[in-house]
PDB file of N, CA, C and O in Angstrom:
ATOM      1  N   MET A   1     142.588 188.402  97.424  1.00  0.00           N
ATOM      2  CA  MET A   1     141.955 187.219  97.950  1.00  0.00           C
ATOM      3  C   MET A   1     140.580 186.996  97.344  1.00  0.00           C
ATOM      4  O   MET A   1     140.135 185.854  97.230  1.00  0.00           O
ATOM      5  N   SER A   2     139.924 188.028  96.967  1.00  0.00           N
ATOM      6  CA  SER A   2     138.595 187.919  96.406  1.00  0.00           C
ATOM      7  C   SER A   2     138.614 187.080  95.133  1.00  0.00           C
ATOM      8  O   SER A   2     137.694 186.302  94.883  1.00  0.00           O
ATOM      9  N   LEU A   3     139.651 187.239  94.339  1.00  0.00           N
ATOM     10  CA  LEU A   3     139.775 186.478  93.096  1.00  0.00           C
ATOM     11  C   LEU A   3     139.946 184.998  93.400  1.00  0.00           C
ATOM     12  O   LEU A   3     139.348 184.154  92.733  1.00  0.00           O
ATOM     13  N   LEU A   4     140.758 184.677  94.401  1.00  0.00           N
ATOM     14  CA  LEU A   4     140.955 183.274  94.777  1.00  0.00           C
ATOM     15  C   LEU A   4     139.657 182.661  95.328  1.00  0.00           C
ATOM     16  O   LEU A   4     139.342 181.504  95.050  1.00  0.00           O
ATOM     17  N   ARG A   5     138.935 183.425  96.087  1.00  0.00           N
ATOM     18  CA  ARG A   5     137.671 182.950  96.637  1.00  0.00           C
ATOM     19  C   ARG A   5     136.667 182.689  95.516  1.00  0.00           C
ATOM     20  O   ARG A   5     135.955 181.685  95.542  1.00  0.00           O
ATOM     21  N   ARG A   6     136.608 183.579  94.541  1.00  0.00           N
ATOM     22  CA  ARG A   6     135.692 183.382  93.410  1.00  0.00           C
ATOM     23  C   ARG A   6     136.082 182.155  92.599  1.00  0.00           C
ATOM     24  O   ARG A   6     135.229 181.376  92.173  1.00  0.00           O
ATOM     25  N   LEU A   7     137.377 181.998  92.395  1.00  0.00           N
ATOM     26  CA  LEU A   7     137.856 180.841  91.645  1.00  0.00           C
ATOM     27  C   LEU A   7     137.518 179.547  92.394  1.00  0.00           C
ATOM     28  O   LEU A   7     137.085 178.571  91.782  1.00  0.00           O
ATOM     29  N   ARG A   8     137.713 179.539  93.710  1.00  0.00           N
ATOM     30  CA  ARG A   8     137.384 178.375  94.520  1.00  0.00           C
ATOM     31  C   ARG A   8     135.883 178.078  94.451  1.00  0.00           C
ATOM     32  O   ARG A   8     135.487 176.919  94.324  1.00  0.00           O
ATOM     33  N   ASP A   9     135.062 179.101  94.534  1.00  0.00           N
ATOM     34  CA  ASP A   9     133.610 178.924  94.438  1.00  0.00           C
ATOM     35  C   ASP A   9     133.203 178.408  93.070  1.00  0.00           C
ATOM     36  O   ASP A   9     132.323 177.553  92.961  1.00  0.00           O
ATOM     37  N   LEU A  10     133.834 178.918  92.032  1.00  0.00           N
ATOM     38  CA  LEU A  10     133.548 178.458  90.679  1.00  0.00           C
ATOM     39  C   LEU A  10     133.889 176.981  90.520  1.00  0.00           C
ATOM     40  O   LEU A  10     133.105 176.217  89.957  1.00  0.00           O
ATOM     41  N   LEU A  11     135.048 176.584  91.011  1.00  0.00           N
ATOM     42  CA  LEU A  11     135.446 175.183  90.907  1.00  0.00           C
ATOM     43  C   LEU A  11     134.537 174.283  91.745  1.00  0.00           C
ATOM     44  O   LEU A  11     134.248 173.154  91.349  1.00  0.00           O
ATOM     45  N   ARG A  12     134.094 174.764  92.875  1.00  0.00           N
ATOM     46  CA  ARG A  12     133.179 173.998  93.717  1.00  0.00           C
ATOM     47  C   ARG A  12     131.847 173.783  92.994  1.00  0.00           C
ATOM     48  O   ARG A  12     131.298 172.681  93.026  1.00  0.00           O
ATOM     49  N   GLU A  13     131.333 174.811  92.352  1.00  0.00           N
ATOM     50  CA  GLU A  13     130.069 174.695  91.615  1.00  0.00           C
ATOM     51  C   GLU A  13     130.216 173.774  90.408  1.00  0.00           C
ATOM     52  O   GLU A  13     129.312 172.998  90.096  1.00  0.00           O
ATOM     53  N   LEU A  14     131.349 173.865  89.736  1.00  0.00           N
ATOM     54  CA  LEU A  14     131.587 172.958  88.606  1.00  0.00           C
ATOM     55  C   LEU A  14     131.609 171.504  89.081  1.00  0.00           C
ATOM     56  O   LEU A  14     131.080 170.621  88.407  1.00  0.00           O
ATOM     57  N   GLY A  15     132.216 171.260  90.229  1.00  0.00           N
ATOM     58  CA  GLY A  15     132.246 169.911  90.793  1.00  0.00           C
ATOM     59  C   GLY A  15     130.851 169.415  91.122  1.00  0.00           C
ATOM     60  O   GLY A  15     130.526 168.260  90.847  1.00  0.00           O
ATOM     61  N   ARG A  16     130.023 170.266  91.705  1.00  0.00           N
ATOM     62  CA  ARG A  16     128.645 169.883  92.029  1.00  0.00           C
ATOM     63  C   ARG A  16     127.849 169.561  90.769  1.00  0.00           C
ATOM     64  O   ARG A  16     127.123 168.568  90.716  1.00  0.00           O
ATOM     65  N   ALA A  17     127.992 170.407  89.762  1.00  0.00           N
ATOM     66  CA  ALA A  17     127.262 170.187  88.510  1.00  0.00           C
ATOM     67  C   ALA A  17     127.698 168.888  87.849  1.00  0.00           C
ATOM     68  O   ALA A  17     126.869 168.141  87.329  1.00  0.00           O
ATOM     69  N   THR A  18     128.989 168.622  87.867  1.00  0.00           N
ATOM     70  CA  THR A  18     129.502 167.395  87.260  1.00  0.00           C
ATOM     71  C   THR A  18     129.001 166.172  88.006  1.00  0.00           C
ATOM     72  O   THR A  18     128.617 165.184  87.380  1.00  0.00           O
ATOM     73  N   ARG A  19     128.997 166.218  89.335  1.00  0.00           N
ATOM     74  CA  ARG A  19     128.499 165.083  90.122  1.00  0.00           C
ATOM     75  C   ARG A  19     127.013 164.858  89.876  1.00  0.00           C
ATOM     76  O   ARG A  19     126.579 163.716  89.731  1.00  0.00           O
ATOM     77  N   ALA A  20     126.235 165.922  89.826  1.00  0.00           N
ATOM     78  CA  ALA A  20     124.794 165.779  89.583  1.00  0.00           C
ATOM     79  C   ALA A  20     124.537 165.154  88.220  1.00  0.00           C
ATOM     80  O   ALA A  20     123.679 164.282  88.081  1.00  0.00           O
ATOM     81  N   SER A  21     125.277 165.600  87.221  1.00  0.00           N
ATOM     82  CA  SER A  21     125.118 165.047  85.874  1.00  0.00           C
ATOM     83  C   SER A  21     125.520 163.571  85.850  1.00  0.00           C
ATOM     84  O   SER A  21     124.868 162.755  85.199  1.00  0.00           O
ATOM     85  N   SER A  22     126.587 163.239  86.555  1.00  0.00           N
ATOM     86  CA  SER A  22     127.044 161.846  86.595  1.00  0.00           C
ATOM     87  C   SER A  22     126.018 160.950  87.276  1.00  0.00           C
ATOM     88  O   SER A  22     125.762 159.838  86.813  1.00  0.00           O
ATOM     89  N   VAL A  23     125.433 161.419  88.361  1.00  0.00           N
ATOM     90  CA  VAL A  23     124.428 160.624  89.081  1.00  0.00           C
ATOM     91  C   VAL A  23     123.205 160.399  88.196  1.00  0.00           C
ATOM     92  O   VAL A  23     122.664 159.294  88.162  1.00  0.00           O
ATOM     93  N   GLU A  24     122.772 161.417  87.491  1.00  0.00           N
ATOM     94  CA  GLU A  24     121.624 161.265  86.587  1.00  0.00           C
ATOM     95  C   GLU A  24     121.923 160.254  85.491  1.00  0.00           C
ATOM     96  O   GLU A  24     121.069 159.440  85.141  1.00  0.00           O
ATOM     97  N   LEU A  25     123.138 160.305  84.950  1.00  0.00           N
ATOM     98  CA  LEU A  25     123.523 159.381  83.892  1.00  0.00           C
ATOM     99  C   LEU A  25     123.569 157.946  84.407  1.00  0.00           C
ATOM    100  O   LEU A  25     123.124 157.030  83.716  1.00  0.00           O
ATOM    101  N   ILE A  26     124.095 157.741  85.595  1.00  0.00           N
ATOM    102  CA  ILE A  26     124.152 156.400  86.171  1.00  0.00           C
ATOM    103  C   ILE A  26     122.747 155.884  86.466  1.00  0.00           C
ATOM    104  O   ILE A  26     122.470 154.707  86.236  1.00  0.00           O
ATOM    105  N   ALA A  27     121.860 156.733  86.967  1.00  0.00           N
ATOM    106  CA  ALA A  27     120.481 156.320  87.230  1.00  0.00           C
ATOM    107  C   ALA A  27     119.777 155.935  85.929  1.00  0.00           C
ATOM    108  O   ALA A  27     119.039 154.951  85.894  1.00  0.00           O
ATOM    109  N   TRP A  28     119.999 156.695  84.872  1.00  0.00           N
ATOM    110  CA  TRP A  28     119.400 156.371  83.571  1.00  0.00           C
ATOM    111  C   TRP A  28     119.928 155.030  83.070  1.00  0.00           C
ATOM    112  O   TRP A  28     119.162 154.208  82.568  1.00  0.00           O
ATOM    113  N   GLU A  29     121.241 154.807  83.206  1.00  0.00           N
ATOM    114  CA  GLU A  29     121.829 153.556  82.740  1.00  0.00           C
ATOM    115  C   GLU A  29     121.281 152.377  83.546  1.00  0.00           C
ATOM    116  O   GLU A  29     121.048 151.303  82.991  1.00  0.00           O
ATOM    117  N   HIS A  30     121.074 152.570  84.842  1.00  0.00           N
ATOM    118  CA  HIS A  30     120.503 151.514  85.684  1.00  0.00           C
ATOM    119  C   HIS A  30     119.091 151.148  85.224  1.00  0.00           C
ATOM    120  O   HIS A  30     118.749 149.969  85.137  1.00  0.00           O
ATOM    121  N   ARG A  31     118.276 152.160  84.930  1.00  0.00           N
ATOM    122  CA  ARG A  31     116.916 151.890  84.443  1.00  0.00           C
ATOM    123  C   ARG A  31     116.956 151.148  83.109  1.00  0.00           C
ATOM    124  O   ARG A  31     116.181 150.217  82.892  1.00  0.00           O
ATOM    125  N   GLU A  32     117.844 151.552  82.230  1.00  0.00           N
ATOM    126  CA  GLU A  32     117.938 150.886  80.934  1.00  0.00           C
ATOM    127  C   GLU A  32     118.399 149.437  81.067  1.00  0.00           C
ATOM    128  O   GLU A  32     117.913 148.562  80.351  1.00  0.00           O
ATOM    129  N   LEU A  33     119.335 149.184  81.978  1.00  0.00           N
ATOM    130  CA  LEU A  33     119.780 147.807  82.191  1.00  0.00           C
ATOM    131  C   LEU A  33     118.661 146.950  82.785  1.00  0.00           C
ATOM    132  O   LEU A  33     118.531 145.777  82.438  1.00  0.00           O
ATOM    133  N   GLU A  34     117.854 147.529  83.678  1.00  0.00           N
ATOM    134  CA  GLU A  34     116.696 146.793  84.194  1.00  0.00           C
ATOM    135  C   GLU A  34     115.713 146.469  83.073  1.00  0.00           C
ATOM    136  O   GLU A  34     115.177 145.363  83.016  1.00  0.00           O
ATOM    137  N   ASN A  35     115.477 147.424  82.191  1.00  0.00           N
ATOM    138  CA  ASN A  35     114.573 147.186  81.062  1.00  0.00           C
ATOM    139  C   ASN A  35     115.111 146.098  80.146  1.00  0.00           C
ATOM    140  O   ASN A  35     114.355 145.241  79.689  1.00  0.00           O
ATOM    141  N   LEU A  36     116.408 146.128  79.877  1.00  0.00           N
ATOM    142  CA  LEU A  36     117.017 145.111  79.023  1.00  0.00           C
ATOM    143  C   LEU A  36     116.926 143.733  79.668  1.00  0.00           C
ATOM    144  O   LEU A  36     116.633 142.743  78.999  1.00  0.00           O
ATOM    145  N   PHE A  37     117.178 143.679  80.966  1.00  0.00           N
ATOM    146  CA  PHE A  37     117.078 142.416  81.698  1.00  0.00           C
ATOM    147  C   PHE A  37     115.660 141.862  81.619  1.00  0.00           C
ATOM    148  O   PHE A  37     115.463 140.677  81.353  1.00  0.00           O
ATOM    149  N   ALA A  38     114.684 142.721  81.851  1.00  0.00           N
ATOM    150  CA  ALA A  38     113.287 142.282  81.774  1.00  0.00           C
ATOM    151  C   ALA A  38     112.938 141.819  80.364  1.00  0.00           C
ATOM    152  O   ALA A  38     112.213 140.838  80.198  1.00  0.00           O
ATOM    153  N   LEU A  39     113.435 142.499  79.368  1.00  0.00           N
ATOM    154  CA  LEU A  39     113.164 142.104  77.985  1.00  0.00           C
ATOM    155  C   LEU A  39     113.771 140.749  77.666  1.00  0.00           C
ATOM    156  O   LEU A  39     113.160 139.941  76.966  1.00  0.00           O
ATOM    157  N   LEU A  40     114.971 140.495  78.174  1.00  0.00           N
ATOM    158  CA  LEU A  40     115.598 139.199  77.929  1.00  0.00           C
ATOM    159  C   LEU A  40     114.832 138.066  78.588  1.00  0.00           C
ATOM    160  O   LEU A  40     114.679 136.991  78.008  1.00  0.00           O
ATOM    161  N   VAL A  41     114.350 138.309  79.807  1.00  0.00           N
ATOM    162  CA  VAL A  41     113.680 137.236  80.537  1.00  0.00           C
ATOM    163  C   VAL A  41     112.221 137.097  80.127  1.00  0.00           C
ATOM    164  O   VAL A  41     111.722 135.980  79.992  1.00  0.00           O
ATOM    165  N   LEU A  42     111.531 138.216  79.926  1.00  0.00           N
ATOM    166  CA  LEU A  42     110.106 138.174  79.604  1.00  0.00           C
ATOM    167  C   LEU A  42     109.827 138.355  78.110  1.00  0.00           C
ATOM    168  O   LEU A  42     108.670 138.471  77.707  1.00  0.00           O
ATOM    169  N   GLY A  43     110.852 138.378  77.307  1.00  0.00           N
ATOM    170  CA  GLY A  43     110.703 138.589  75.876  1.00  0.00           C
ATOM    171  C   GLY A  43     109.787 137.617  75.164  1.00  0.00           C
ATOM    172  O   GLY A  43     109.048 138.030  74.270  1.00  0.00           O
ATOM    173  N   PRO A  44     109.802 136.338  75.522  1.00  0.00           N
ATOM    174  CA  PRO A  44     108.915 135.404  74.830  1.00  0.00           C
ATOM    175  C   PRO A  44     107.442 135.788  74.921  1.00  0.00           C
ATOM    176  O   PRO A  44     106.663 135.434  74.035  1.00  0.00           O
ATOM    177  N   ALA A  45     107.047 136.497  75.962  1.00  0.00           N
ATOM    178  CA  ALA A  45     105.653 136.932  76.079  1.00  0.00           C
ATOM    179  C   ALA A  45     105.300 137.924  74.982  1.00  0.00           C
ATOM    180  O   ALA A  45     104.130 138.068  74.627  1.00  0.00           O
ATOM    181  N   ALA A  46     106.301 138.607  74.445  1.00  0.00           N
ATOM    182  CA  ALA A  46     106.070 139.563  73.371  1.00  0.00           C
ATOM    183  C   ALA A  46     106.488 139.000  72.014  1.00  0.00           C
ATOM    184  O   ALA A  46     106.443 139.708  71.008  1.00  0.00           O
ATOM    185  N   GLY A  47     106.893 137.735  71.983  1.00  0.00           N
ATOM    186  CA  GLY A  47     107.268 137.110  70.725  1.00  0.00           C
ATOM    187  C   GLY A  47     108.728 137.281  70.359  1.00  0.00           C
ATOM    188  O   GLY A  47     109.113 137.005  69.223  1.00  0.00           O
ATOM    189  N   ILE A  48     109.542 137.728  71.290  1.00  0.00           N
ATOM    190  CA  ILE A  48     110.976 137.895  71.036  1.00  0.00           C
ATOM    191  C   ILE A  48     111.675 136.594  71.423  1.00  0.00           C
ATOM    192  O   ILE A  48     111.406 136.059  72.498  1.00  0.00           O
ATOM    193  N   PRO A  49     112.558 136.074  70.585  1.00  0.00           N
ATOM    194  CA  PRO A  49     113.260 134.833  70.941  1.00  0.00           C
ATOM    195  C   PRO A  49     114.000 135.003  72.266  1.00  0.00           C
ATOM    196  O   PRO A  49     114.587 136.049  72.543  1.00  0.00           O
ATOM    197  N   SER A  50     113.956 133.954  73.067  1.00  0.00           N
ATOM    198  CA  SER A  50     114.524 134.055  74.403  1.00  0.00           C
ATOM    199  C   SER A  50     115.846 133.319  74.511  1.00  0.00           C
ATOM    200  O   SER A  50     116.191 132.507  73.652  1.00  0.00           O
ATOM    201  N   PRO A  51     116.590 133.613  75.588  1.00  0.00           N
ATOM    202  CA  PRO A  51     117.781 132.813  75.872  1.00  0.00           C
ATOM    203  C   PRO A  51     117.369 131.415  76.325  1.00  0.00           C
ATOM    204  O   PRO A  51     116.183 131.087  76.322  1.00  0.00           O
ATOM    205  N   ALA A  52     118.313 130.616  76.702  1.00  0.00           N
ATOM    206  CA  ALA A  52     118.037 129.234  77.109  1.00  0.00           C
ATOM    207  C   ALA A  52     116.993 129.194  78.228  1.00  0.00           C
ATOM    208  O   ALA A  52     116.989 130.049  79.114  1.00  0.00           O
ATOM    209  N   SER A  53     116.128 128.212  78.177  1.00  0.00           N
ATOM    210  CA  SER A  53     115.021 128.117  79.134  1.00  0.00           C
ATOM    211  C   SER A  53     115.493 128.011  80.571  1.00  0.00           C
ATOM    212  O   SER A  53     114.918 128.647  81.454  1.00  0.00           O
ATOM    213  N   LEU A  54     116.523 127.224  80.825  1.00  0.00           N
ATOM    214  CA  LEU A  54     116.996 127.072  82.201  1.00  0.00           C
ATOM    215  C   LEU A  54     117.530 128.388  82.745  1.00  0.00           C
ATOM    216  O   LEU A  54     117.316 128.714  83.913  1.00  0.00           O
ATOM    217  N   ALA A  55     118.218 129.140  81.909  1.00  0.00           N
ATOM    218  CA  ALA A  55     118.713 130.442  82.355  1.00  0.00           C
ATOM    219  C   ALA A  55     117.553 131.381  82.656  1.00  0.00           C
ATOM    220  O   ALA A  55     117.591 132.140  83.625  1.00  0.00           O
ATOM    221  N   THR A  56     116.535 131.326  81.828  1.00  0.00           N
ATOM    222  CA  THR A  56     115.354 132.167  82.057  1.00  0.00           C
ATOM    223  C   THR A  56     114.664 131.794  83.356  1.00  0.00           C
ATOM    224  O   THR A  56     114.270 132.675  84.120  1.00  0.00           O
ATOM    225  N   LEU A  57     114.512 130.507  83.617  1.00  0.00           N
ATOM    226  CA  LEU A  57     113.867 130.071  84.849  1.00  0.00           C
ATOM    227  C   LEU A  57     114.682 130.470  86.078  1.00  0.00           C
ATOM    228  O   LEU A  57     114.113 130.813  87.115  1.00  0.00           O
ATOM    229  N   ASP A  58     115.994 130.428  85.967  1.00  0.00           N
ATOM    230  CA  ASP A  58     116.831 130.845  87.090  1.00  0.00           C
ATOM    231  C   ASP A  58     116.704 132.334  87.370  1.00  0.00           C
ATOM    232  O   ASP A  58     116.850 132.764  88.514  1.00  0.00           O
ATOM    233  N   LEU A  59     116.433 133.122  86.339  1.00  0.00           N
ATOM    234  CA  LEU A  59     116.367 134.578  86.494  1.00  0.00           C
ATOM    235  C   LEU A  59     114.968 135.085  86.842  1.00  0.00           C
ATOM    236  O   LEU A  59     114.826 136.241  87.241  1.00  0.00           O
ATOM    237  N   LEU A  60     113.948 134.266  86.706  1.00  0.00           N
ATOM    238  CA  LEU A  60     112.579 134.724  86.976  1.00  0.00           C
ATOM    239  C   LEU A  60     112.371 135.283  88.390  1.00  0.00           C
ATOM    240  O   LEU A  60     111.646 136.268  88.530  1.00  0.00           O
ATOM    241  N   PRO A  61     112.965 134.713  89.438  1.00  0.00           N
ATOM    242  CA  PRO A  61     112.760 135.309  90.765  1.00  0.00           C
ATOM    243  C   PRO A  61     113.241 136.759  90.858  1.00  0.00           C
ATOM    244  O   PRO A  61     112.734 137.523  91.679  1.00  0.00           O
ATOM    245  N   GLU A  62     114.188 137.135  90.047  1.00  0.00           N
ATOM    246  CA  GLU A  62     114.679 138.515  90.052  1.00  0.00           C
ATOM    247  C   GLU A  62     113.642 139.487  89.484  1.00  0.00           C
ATOM    248  O   GLU A  62     113.739 140.695  89.701  1.00  0.00           O
ATOM    249  N   LEU A  63     112.663 138.969  88.766  1.00  0.00           N
ATOM    250  CA  LEU A  63     111.661 139.811  88.112  1.00  0.00           C
ATOM    251  C   LEU A  63     110.298 139.738  88.790  1.00  0.00           C
ATOM    252  O   LEU A  63     109.274 140.001  88.159  1.00  0.00           O
ATOM    253  N   GLU A  64     110.281 139.392  90.046  1.00  0.00           N
ATOM    254  CA  GLU A  64     109.006 139.267  90.746  1.00  0.00           C
ATOM    255  C   GLU A  64     108.213 140.572  90.708  1.00  0.00           C
ATOM    256  O   GLU A  64     107.006 140.556  90.472  1.00  0.00           O
ATOM    257  N   ARG A  65     108.883 141.695  90.939  1.00  0.00           N
ATOM    258  CA  ARG A  65     108.191 142.991  90.941  1.00  0.00           C
ATOM    259  C   ARG A  65     107.587 143.283  89.573  1.00  0.00           C
ATOM    260  O   ARG A  65     106.451 143.748  89.482  1.00  0.00           O
ATOM    261  N   GLU A  66     108.343 143.012  88.504  1.00  0.00           N
ATOM    262  CA  GLU A  66     107.839 143.279  87.161  1.00  0.00           C
ATOM    263  C   GLU A  66     106.662 142.375  86.820  1.00  0.00           C
ATOM    264  O   GLU A  66     105.731 142.804  86.138  1.00  0.00           O
ATOM    265  N   LEU A  67     106.692 141.129  87.288  1.00  0.00           N
ATOM    266  CA  LEU A  67     105.575 140.220  87.033  1.00  0.00           C
ATOM    267  C   LEU A  67     104.315 140.675  87.761  1.00  0.00           C
ATOM    268  O   LEU A  67     103.213 140.567  87.224  1.00  0.00           O
ATOM    269  N   VAL A  68     104.473 141.181  88.974  1.00  0.00           N
ATOM    270  CA  VAL A  68     103.320 141.687  89.718  1.00  0.00           C
ATOM    271  C   VAL A  68     102.698 142.869  88.980  1.00  0.00           C
ATOM    272  O   VAL A  68     101.475 142.963  88.870  1.00  0.00           O
ATOM    273  N   VAL A  69     103.541 143.768  88.478  1.00  0.00           N
ATOM    274  CA  VAL A  69     103.040 144.922  87.719  1.00  0.00           C
ATOM    275  C   VAL A  69     102.356 144.454  86.440  1.00  0.00           C
ATOM    276  O   VAL A  69     101.288 144.955  86.087  1.00  0.00           O
ATOM    277  N   LEU A  70     102.961 143.504  85.751  1.00  0.00           N
ATOM    278  CA  LEU A  70     102.393 142.987  84.516  1.00  0.00           C
ATOM    279  C   LEU A  70     101.012 142.386  84.764  1.00  0.00           C
ATOM    280  O   LEU A  70     100.074 142.643  84.008  1.00  0.00           O
ATOM    281  N   LEU A  71     100.887 141.594  85.812  1.00  0.00           N
ATOM    282  CA  LEU A  71      99.605 140.956  86.096  1.00  0.00           C
ATOM    283  C   LEU A  71      98.569 141.960  86.584  1.00  0.00           C
ATOM    284  O   LEU A  71      97.389 141.827  86.263  1.00  0.00           O
ATOM    285  N   SER A  72      98.984 142.954  87.348  1.00  0.00           N
ATOM    286  CA  SER A  72      98.004 143.949  87.800  1.00  0.00           C
ATOM    287  C   SER A  72      97.494 144.774  86.624  1.00  0.00           C
ATOM    288  O   SER A  72      96.315 145.124  86.581  1.00  0.00           O
ATOM    289  N   ARG A  73      98.355 145.086  85.682  1.00  0.00           N
ATOM    290  CA  ARG A  73      97.898 145.808  84.486  1.00  0.00           C
ATOM    291  C   ARG A  73      96.994 144.935  83.639  1.00  0.00           C
ATOM    292  O   ARG A  73      96.039 145.422  83.033  1.00  0.00           O
ATOM    293  N   ALA A  74      97.292 143.646  83.596  1.00  0.00           N
ATOM    294  CA  ALA A  74      96.437 142.736  82.834  1.00  0.00           C
ATOM    295  C   ALA A  74      95.052 142.648  83.454  1.00  0.00           C
ATOM    296  O   ALA A  74      94.052 142.573  82.740  1.00  0.00           O
ATOM    297  N   ARG A  75      94.989 142.655  84.795  1.00  0.00           N
ATOM    298  CA  ARG A  75      93.691 142.613  85.478  1.00  0.00           C
ATOM    299  C   ARG A  75      92.872 143.859  85.227  1.00  0.00           C
ATOM    300  O   ARG A  75      91.650 143.791  85.093  1.00  0.00           O
ATOM    301  N   GLU A  76      93.541 144.999  85.162  1.00  0.00           N
ATOM    302  CA  GLU A  76      92.848 146.274  85.034  1.00  0.00           C
ATOM    303  C   GLU A  76      92.451 146.623  83.609  1.00  0.00           C
ATOM    304  O   GLU A  76      91.696 147.572  83.394  1.00  0.00           O
ATOM    305  N   SER A  77      92.939 145.882  82.644  1.00  0.00           N
ATOM    306  CA  SER A  77      92.714 146.280  81.253  1.00  0.00           C
ATOM    307  C   SER A  77      91.314 145.941  80.738  1.00  0.00           C
ATOM    308  O   SER A  77      90.836 146.592  79.809  1.00  0.00           O
ATOM    309  N   GLY A  78      90.655 144.952  81.311  1.00  0.00           N
ATOM    310  CA  GLY A  78      89.324 144.569  80.853  1.00  0.00           C
ATOM    311  C   GLY A  78      89.349 143.732  79.590  1.00  0.00           C
ATOM    312  O   GLY A  78      88.292 143.486  79.009  1.00  0.00           O
ATOM    313  N   ASP A  79      90.484 143.297  79.150  1.00  0.00           N
ATOM    314  CA  ASP A  79      90.657 142.476  77.968  1.00  0.00           C
ATOM    315  C   ASP A  79      90.418 141.007  78.348  1.00  0.00           C
ATOM    316  O   ASP A  79      90.952 140.554  79.360  1.00  0.00           O
ATOM    317  N   PRO A  80      89.645 140.259  77.579  1.00  0.00           N
ATOM    318  CA  PRO A  80      89.397 138.848  77.931  1.00  0.00           C
ATOM    319  C   PRO A  80      90.684 138.024  78.017  1.00  0.00           C
ATOM    320  O   PRO A  80      90.820 137.180  78.902  1.00  0.00           O
ATOM    321  N   LEU A  81      91.614 138.261  77.116  1.00  0.00           N
ATOM    322  CA  LEU A  81      92.880 137.534  77.174  1.00  0.00           C
ATOM    323  C   LEU A  81      93.652 137.922  78.431  1.00  0.00           C
ATOM    324  O   LEU A  81      94.286 137.076  79.061  1.00  0.00           O
ATOM    325  N   ALA A  82      93.598 139.197  78.793  1.00  0.00           N
ATOM    326  CA  ALA A  82      94.270 139.655  80.013  1.00  0.00           C
ATOM    327  C   ALA A  82      93.615 139.028  81.239  1.00  0.00           C
ATOM    328  O   ALA A  82      94.303 138.677  82.198  1.00  0.00           O
ATOM    329  N   GLU A  83      92.311 138.888  81.217  1.00  0.00           N
ATOM    330  CA  GLU A  83      91.627 138.249  82.344  1.00  0.00           C
ATOM    331  C   GLU A  83      92.033 136.785  82.462  1.00  0.00           C
ATOM    332  O   GLU A  83      92.162 136.261  83.569  1.00  0.00           O
ATOM    333  N   LEU A  84      92.232 136.132  81.339  1.00  0.00           N
ATOM    334  CA  LEU A  84      92.675 134.743  81.354  1.00  0.00           C
ATOM    335  C   LEU A  84      94.088 134.638  81.946  1.00  0.00           C
ATOM    336  O   LEU A  84      94.364 133.767  82.770  1.00  0.00           O
ATOM    337  N   VAL A  85      94.961 135.527  81.517  1.00  0.00           N
ATOM    338  CA  VAL A  85      96.341 135.506  82.036  1.00  0.00           C
ATOM    339  C   VAL A  85      96.375 135.849  83.506  1.00  0.00           C
ATOM    340  O   VAL A  85      97.198 135.308  84.245  1.00  0.00           O
ATOM    341  N   SER A  86      95.500 136.737  83.950  1.00  0.00           N
ATOM    342  CA  SER A  86      95.519 137.141  85.353  1.00  0.00           C
ATOM    343  C   SER A  86      95.034 136.048  86.288  1.00  0.00           C
ATOM    344  O   SER A  86      95.196 136.170  87.503  1.00  0.00           O
ATOM    345  N   THR A  87      94.443 134.980  85.758  1.00  0.00           N
ATOM    346  CA  THR A  87      94.026 133.882  86.626  1.00  0.00           C
ATOM    347  C   THR A  87      95.218 133.083  87.134  1.00  0.00           C
ATOM    348  O   THR A  87      95.086 132.361  88.122  1.00  0.00           O
ATOM    349  N   PHE A  88      96.374 133.190  86.491  1.00  0.00           N
ATOM    350  CA  PHE A  88      97.574 132.503  86.948  1.00  0.00           C
ATOM    351  C   PHE A  88      98.191 133.336  88.065  1.00  0.00           C
ATOM    352  O   PHE A  88      98.763 134.396  87.810  1.00  0.00           O
ATOM    353  N   ASP A  89      98.078 132.867  89.278  1.00  0.00           N
ATOM    354  CA  ASP A  89      98.576 133.619  90.435  1.00  0.00           C
ATOM    355  C   ASP A  89     100.087 133.413  90.559  1.00  0.00           C
ATOM    356  O   ASP A  89     100.556 132.323  90.886  1.00  0.00           O
ATOM    357  N   VAL A  90     100.835 134.483  90.289  1.00  0.00           N
ATOM    358  CA  VAL A  90     102.293 134.411  90.323  1.00  0.00           C
ATOM    359  C   VAL A  90     102.836 134.859  91.672  1.00  0.00           C
ATOM    360  O   VAL A  90     103.914 134.424  92.076  1.00  0.00           O
ATOM    361  N   THR A  91     102.109 135.717  92.370  1.00  0.00           N
ATOM    362  CA  THR A  91     102.626 136.286  93.618  1.00  0.00           C
ATOM    363  C   THR A  91     102.677 135.336  94.748  1.00  0.00           C
ATOM    364  O   THR A  91     103.094 135.704  95.846  1.00  0.00           O
TER     365      THR A  91
END
């Protein structure tokens, strides 16, 4: 019975390790998809050609958190251009 118990424990640990690895991979993919989404919508600010304007405007509410972070970093940078951009209240 000891051999069966060890085998069962081994398979249980393998299952845990596989699930943990899968969760990490899914979390990484989620972060990357968020970054890609933000790049598609906010890309024109960095000079990247954007998708159609109406589609971008429809998607902007989904990026409220990213816009708040962008504006707070612009305020904190001390750059004159950043200070100019931070005068536009988006929140």
